[in-house]
N, C-alpha and C positions, 0 to 999 in steps of 0.2 A: 799503465795507468796509475794504480795506487800500490804502494808498498803495503803488503798485508800485515806488516809489523805495526802499522798505525792503528789497527783494529784491536780493541781490548780482547784479552783471552776469554772473557766471559760474554762476548758479543752474541746477541741472539742469532740463531741460525735461520737463514732464509728458507732452508729446505731445497735450495737450488744449488747447482754446481756450476763451475766455470767450464764452458764448452771449449773444445780444442781450438776454436777460432778466437777465444778470449772473451766472448760475450757471456753474460748471465741472462738467461731467457726467462720471461715471466709475462703473464697477462697484465694489461694496463691497470686493472683494479688493484693488483698487488703493489704496483709502483706507487699509487696514490696513498697507500697505507704506510709508506716508509718515510721516516723523519730524517732528512738530510742535514748534515752538520757542515758549517763553513770551515774550510781548511785554509784557503789562501785567496787573496785578491791582489791585483797589481795594476799599475798603469802601463799603457803602451807608450813608450817614449816618442815614437814617431807614428801616430795613427795615420792610416791610409784613408783619405777622403776624396771624393769626387767633387771638385768645385764647379764643374760644368762651366757655364758662362758667367763667372762671378763679377765681371766688370772691374776687376782689380781688388775687390774686397776679399779678405781672407778671414773666414770665421775661425774663432778659437775652438779647438776640439779637445775634449777630455774623454779618453776612451781607455778601456782596459779589459781585464779578464778576471774570472772568478772560478774557483774549483770547490766543489762540495762532495761529501762522501757520506755513505750510510754507516751507522755503527753496527753493522751486521756482518755475518760471515756467510758467504764471501762478501767483501766490501764492494759496494756499488760506487761508481765515480760518475759525476755529472759536472761538466764545466761549460762555460759559455763566455762569449765576448759581450761587452756592454759599452754604451756611450752615455755620457751625461748631457742632457739637453736642457737649455734654459726654459723654465716654465714660470711665468710671472716673475717673482723676485727670488726664485730658488732654482734648484736643479732637480731634474727628474732622471733617474737611471733607467735605461731601456736596454733590453737584450737586443743584440745585433747578431744576425746569422743564426745558424743552427747549432744546438748543443753538441758537445763531444761526450761520449759515454761508453761504458762497457755493457750497457743494457740493450738487449734486443727484445722488443715487445712482441707478443704472440697474438694472433687473431683467435676468434672463438674455435677454430679448427685445430689450434695448436701449432700453426705454421708462422714462420717469421713474417713480420710486417714488411720487411724489405727496407733498404736504406732510406729511400725518400719518405715513405710513410712513417718509419720509425723516427727519423729526424723531426718531422712535423709534430708527431705525438709527444716526443720529448720536449719540444719547444713549448707546446701547450702546458705540459706539466711544470716546466720552469716558470712560465708566466703566472701560474697559480701560486707559486711559492712567494712568501714575503721576504725577499732577498735584498731589496734595495737599501733599506736602512742599515743592515749588517755590512754590506759592501761599502757604503758611504762612510760609516764609522771606521771600518778597518783601513780604508784608503787614507782617510784623514789622519789617523794615528800613525800609519806607516810612513807617510810622506811629509808630515808637517814638522 
């Protein structure tokens, strides 16, 4: 996931450790208290789309990925794919698919959410982040 050298030596400690399976486990309330920092975003050069029965029309697709990290020790990684959709006279960036992460959320009994529930909960957390403007500015600067 992340190179731990990217985390500052004085990074605040989470009080959690990396499990042998690579996950950092925590309850959802802890996740919401962590400020993630943008690392990188990019464009998919050949986005995969399902045109279905387009009748010959081919919509333009702008899609990509973004990676974010926590300034904590251990570092948390959160990445997801996105697509830009036309909305009125502008673009709206939307998360597509489930996030990728080294975070495993725990239920009130201290047990893993499991892959599907964890992915869903991380997706909700991503959707609460104000990431769209940051990604749009980064992509514009990187590819223009």
